[in-house]
N, C-alpha and C positions, 0 to 999 in steps of 0.2 A: 526462570527469567532473568533478564540481565543480559547474559551476552560480551561476545567479546566488538561486537559492532558501534560506532557513532553511536548506535541508538540505547546505547546502553540505560540511561538514566530513564530515556520513557517507558523502557522494559522496566525498567523495577516497577514507575509507578504502576503502570497497566499491573502486573502482576502483582501487589499489594491490593489493588483494588479488585484484579477475579478470587486471589486466596480469601479477602474479605469476607465478599458474595457466596463464594463454597459455602468457608466457615458458618456464614448466620444461617445455611439452608442444612446445614447438620451434615457435612461431606467431611469425610476426616481425609482434610487434606494437609497437603506441609508443602512449605518452601522450598524449593530448589533454587539455589541462583548461582549460576554458572559464569566462568568467566569461558579460557582457551578452550579447557578443558572438557567437549562436550559425552563422553564416554564414563568417566570414572563414577560423575555421580549415581549414575542409574544403575551400577552396579552390585549385584548381590542384595539389591532391595527391593521388595516384591508391590511393585506398582500395581493397579488395577487399569489404570488409563494414567496421560500425563496430556495437562492443559499446555500449552506452549503460548506461552508470552513473549518469546524472544523476537524482537525487533531486528528487522538486518539480517547482514553476512551474520553465518553461524546457526541463525533458530529458524530463518527465513525462504534458504536458498537450497531447500534439500539436502543440509546437511544432518541436522537435525532429528529430520526424516529418516536418514538413512541410518542412523543409529538406529533409532528406539525401533522402526523395523527389525535390525538386524537381531535386537533383543527381545521379540515379540511383543511389546511393550504399545497396545494399541494411544493415539495421540489426537488433538482434536485438529481439526482443520487440515487443509491439501497435503499430496502425500507431495513425494518426491520429486517427479516429473515437474506438474504445474509448481512448484514452490520455486524449483530452480530455475524456469521459464520465466517467474515472473519477479525475479529479482531481478533479471537480466533485462531492463525495457527494451534494449535494441532489438533480442527475441523475441518481448512481448510482441512490437510493434510490428515486426516481420510476419511472424502468427496473426495477428489481427487483420492485419492487411492484405495476407492470403486470404483470410473469410470472408472478403469484400469490405472490411468497415472501415472507418477512413482514421486515420491518425494522423495530427502534422506533419512535414514533409521534415525531414532530419539530414544531416550529415554528420559522418565519423569522422572525428578528429585524431590524428596521429601525432601531429607535428606542427609547429606554428609554420609550413611551407602550403598546411592545407586552407589556409584561411581567406586565401583569395580566392580558391572554388567555392569553398564555403559562403564566403559575402555572395560571389553571385550566385549564387542558386538559392538563397533563402534572405539573405535582402537583410536590413536592420527593424526594428530588433528584433532579437532573437534571445534563447536560453539557454547556455552551458551548463549541461550535467553531468556527474558521474553517472557510469552506467549501472553501477550495483551498487545502489546506496538510498537511503529511503528519509522521511522526514525533509527533503524539502532541504537536506544536509549537501553541501559543495556545490547549491545551484545559486548561479547568476543572469540576470536581466542586463543583455550585450545591446549597447547602440549605438560600438564606434570601436573601431581596429583596437584602441591603448585600450576599452575594457575586454574586448574579445580575448585580447592577450590574458588579464588578469583573470579573468571568470574560467579560462581554459590549463591556467595554474591553478586556482584554487578548487577547480574539479582534481585535478591532479595529483591533490596531496590524500583525496578518497579513494581512488580508484584510477589504478592504468589506463582504462580503458574510457573514454571522454567524447561525449557526441555532443552537436547544436541542435537545436530543436525551434522551427521555424514557431514566431512569435502569435498566440489566436487572440485576437480581437473579438470581446464576447464575456459573455459570463460561463463561471465554474459551478461546476454540479457533481456531487457524487451519488452514488448509489450500492446501500449496501445490500446483502445477503446473510440469510438464516436459512442452513438446511435448505431448503427448496423454496423458500418464501424471499423474494423481492421486497427491501423494505420502500419508501418514502424518499422521491428526489431530496437533495438537502441541497440548495442553492448558496453558494460559498462568497463573500466580500470582505475584503482587505484594502484598508487604507494603503499598505507597503505595496510594492510593484508589482509584487508576485504572492502567494500564499505560501509563506515565508516559513521555518523551523519559529522565527519567533512568534508569525501567524497564529500558527499551531499551536503551541505548548503553551503563549507565557502572556501576548497580548489579550487585553478581554477589549480589544475595540472593534474585533474582527466580529464581523454579523451573519449569523445561516438563520437561511428561512425556511421553515416545514414548517408549511407548505409551501414549497419551491417557487410558488408565483406563474408555474406554466400553466399552460389550458390541459383541460384530462386529456383530449388526445393524444399532448404533446408529451405530455409525462408516463402516458402508456409506451407511447411508442421509445420514450429513452430507455426505459426501465425493459424494455422486451427486446432493446441493442445490448443493452450492458449484462442483460442475462444470453444472448449471444456470446458476447467477450470471455463472460466466466466460462460457459461452455469449451469452446475453443480452446482453454489454455489448461479445461480440466481443473477448475478450483473447485475443492469439495467442502462440505459445512457449513463455511462462511469465510466472507472475504469482504473486499469492495473496491469499487470502478469510479475513477478518477476522471471527467472528462470535463469540455468545455462547448458551448453552442456558441457557433463562431457568426457574424454578425449576416450571415445568409443563411443561417439557422439549421446547418450543417454540425451534428455531434463529433466530434473531434476527441479520438479517444487518449489519454494521455498515458495512463496506468493502471495497474491492478493487483492491489496488497493482498496478501493472504493470511497474513497476521495482524489486522488496523489497532491503532492504537484502543485503549478500553483505556486513556485517563481519565480527568473531571471535565479538557478541553474536545475529546474524541469523537468523529464524528458518528460510527457506528452505535453508539449507545444510546447517543440524539436522534438517529431517525427511529431506531427499536423503538423507544418510548412515545415517539409520536404513533409509532403503530401499535399504541397500548402494548407493548413490553418495556417492564422496568426490571434493570441490571439485573439484577439476582435472575430473574428467567431468563436473562440472556444470557448471561451466563453458564448456567442450568443447559439450554438450550445447543450451545456449545460444543459443551461436553460432550452430552448425548449423542452429539454425531459424531464422536471417538468411536464409538459402536459400529459404523458403520462399515462393510468389510472392502477394502479398495483392490480396483481391478487392474 
């Protein structure tokens, strides 16, 4: 847990919650807190497997996965390729679009000279994001050129690659995965301009609806599309798909998380609870998935 990314504090909370759950089940579990060095903590130690609770770069982008595979240590979650793809939001969008799934239009920003073309293509409002960051860190809704400039500069503080995405008018949903089981859909509603870091981890005003309020056929359709998205990028073990349903009823896929949060505000444990799976059982099922041979 921990790691070098901007999501370090969230990762520490997730890791502590997971550790406590494993200890409660009698598992001989030990916390391994890492920073920039992802190799040394695992050298000379006989781990049967690793529960990866590192969010963001270093732990969710294929780097830690590659380290553990080189050391022949089983680990929870997706392998190197799926982790790397999903950490990169643009590559995820290309993969989903190529598979016939819908994702909001976007424009890659390399400098302020791209602003006019971006505005022509997407219009306002739009949302500006770092390509390889999680927990909504570095993201901004922008409604004019001045805000676009500020949003571009903010996103650039967290990643050298930045893009703008068309604003989706509609409701936000998330669909979790444990093993082969798709979890109930959750609808997310926040009074903020979007589901940002504060809304995710701090605010008590964010509302979560499970049941989601979708009709049974619509919920089944969303779960089937989310499963397809997960299959496209090769996610294994556990994960979470975030999407909007726009005003035309179209599912618009935003991103896929390969190491979802496991804090008291996190969505995957909420969905698992709705499916009758308590936190301890959820952690155990994720850990058990680490025994699956990767191909």
